[in-house]
Structure formats: C-alpha cells, structure tokens
C-alpha positions in Angstrom: 112.1 109.3 96.7 114.4 107.8 94.0 116.7 106.4 96.7 113.8 105.1 98.8 112.4 103.2 95.8 115.8 101.8 94.9 116.3 100.9 98.5 113.1 98.9 98.5 114.2 97.1 95.3 117.5 96.2 96.9 115.9 95.1 100.1 113.4 92.8 98.3 116.2 91.5 96.1 118.3 90.7 99.2 115.4 88.9 100.9 114.7 86.8 97.7 118.4 85.9 97.3 118.7 84.9 101.0 115.5 83.0 100.9 116.3 81.0 97.7 118.7 78.5 99.4 116.1 77.6 102.1 115.1 74.0 101.4 118.4 73.2 99.7 120.7 73.8 102.6 118.1 73.9 105.5 116.1 70.9 106.4 112.3 71.5 106.3 112.1 69.9 109.7 114.3 72.7 111.1 111.9 75.4 110.0 109.4 74.7 112.7 106.4 74.6 110.3 103.0 73.4 111.5 102.3 69.8 110.4 99.9 70.6 107.5 102.2 73.3 106.1 105.2 71.0 106.4 103.3 68.3 104.5 102.4 70.8 101.7 106.0 72.2 101.4 107.5 68.7 101.5 105.1 67.5 98.7 106.1 70.5 96.6 109.8 69.6 97.1 109.0 65.9 96.3 107.7 66.8 92.9 111.4 67.2 92.0 110.8 70.3 90.0 108.2 72.7 91.4 110.0 74.1 94.5 113.2 73.9 92.6 111.7 76.2 90.0 110.3 78.5 92.6 113.7 78.8 94.3 115.4 79.5 91.0 112.8 82.2 90.2 113.4 83.7 93.7 117.2 83.7 93.1 117.0 85.1 89.5 114.5 87.8 90.2 116.3 88.7 93.4 119.5 89.2 91.4 117.7 91.1 88.7 116.3 93.5 91.4 119.7 93.9 93.1 121.4 94.8 89.9 118.5 96.8 88.5 118.3 94.6 85.4 115.0 93.9 83.5 113.0 95.0 86.6 109.6 94.8 85.0 110.3 91.3 83.8 111.6 90.4 87.3 108.4 91.7 88.9 106.2 89.9 86.4 108.0 86.6 87.2 107.9 87.2 90.9 104.2 88.1 91.2 102.8 84.5 91.1 105.4 83.3 93.5 104.5 86.1 95.9 100.8 85.4 95.6 101.5 81.8 96.6 103.8 82.7 99.5 101.1 85.0 100.9 98.5 82.4 100.3 100.4 79.7 102.2 101.1 82.2 105.0 97.4 83.0 105.4 96.0 79.5 105.0 98.7 77.5 106.9 100.4 79.9 109.1 97.5 82.0 110.3 98.4 85.2 108.6 100.7 86.8 106.2 102.2 89.2 108.7 105.6 87.6 108.8 107.7 88.7 105.8 105.0 87.7 103.2 102.7 90.7 103.3 105.5 93.3 103.4 107.2 91.5 100.5 103.9 91.5 98.6 103.3 95.1 99.4 106.8 96.1 98.1 106.3 93.9 95.0 103.0 95.6 94.2 104.5 99.1 94.9 107.3 98.4 92.5 104.9 97.1 89.9 103.0 100.4 90.4 106.2 102.4 89.8 106.8 100.4 86.6 103.2 100.5 85.5 104.1 102.2 82.1 106.1 99.0 81.2 103.0 96.9 81.7 100.5 99.0 79.7 101.3 97.1 76.4 100.5 93.8 78.1 97.0 95.1 79.2 95.9 96.4 75.8 93.3 94.5 73.8 94.5 93.7 70.3 91.9 93.7 67.5 
C-alpha cells in the first residue's frame, strides 16, 4: 500500500508539473475551450497575477509531491486550486470527469492519509 500511495503522489505531482506551463507556452485559443470558459480563463490571465499565481502553486506543489517534501503543506496549498479546477470543469465544461475529479479524489485521499498533520489546524484554541 505504501508504494501505491507514493505512486499516487508522484502521479499527481507529474500532472501538476506538466499542467503548470499551460497558458504560458500554449495559447488559450488552441485549448478548444467553450466560449464562456475561454472568456473566464482569459480574464483570469488578464489580471496579470491570478493565473500566474495558480500556475506557480501548481508547479511548486507538484514538485513538492514529486520529491516528497512538505507534503501536508503542498496538499493544503493545492486544495483551493483543485476546488476551483473542479468547479470550472463542472460549470463550464459540463462535468469534472476529465482529469479534474480524479485529481481531486487523489488530493483528498492524500489529505486523508496525512490527516494527523492537519489535526492541530482543526483544534479550537481557548
């Protein structure tokens, strides 16, 4: 099971690292997005920071997962990005059954595996 879990972490890391350059080196027009989705993604790129930040987070968290470094932190940084990827897939692309839902499932599974690391974050302080 240890190798399976590590394999999932490596697979997710690879997908994130390979996805990070999309938008920098691939024109949005070439992605074949529906018009409303294209308009949204283009607007995010046009902010000059938001999609850049998302892509940097994808790259950094992907590398962290690949090299097994600060995995709980990587998963914590990745979760809001994954929620938005799934949301965009559901709302604009008619479902998250491309890579979005499997990536989210792997992210949540890895968070579950590292749940002990997150317990201090979920405790009320008096």
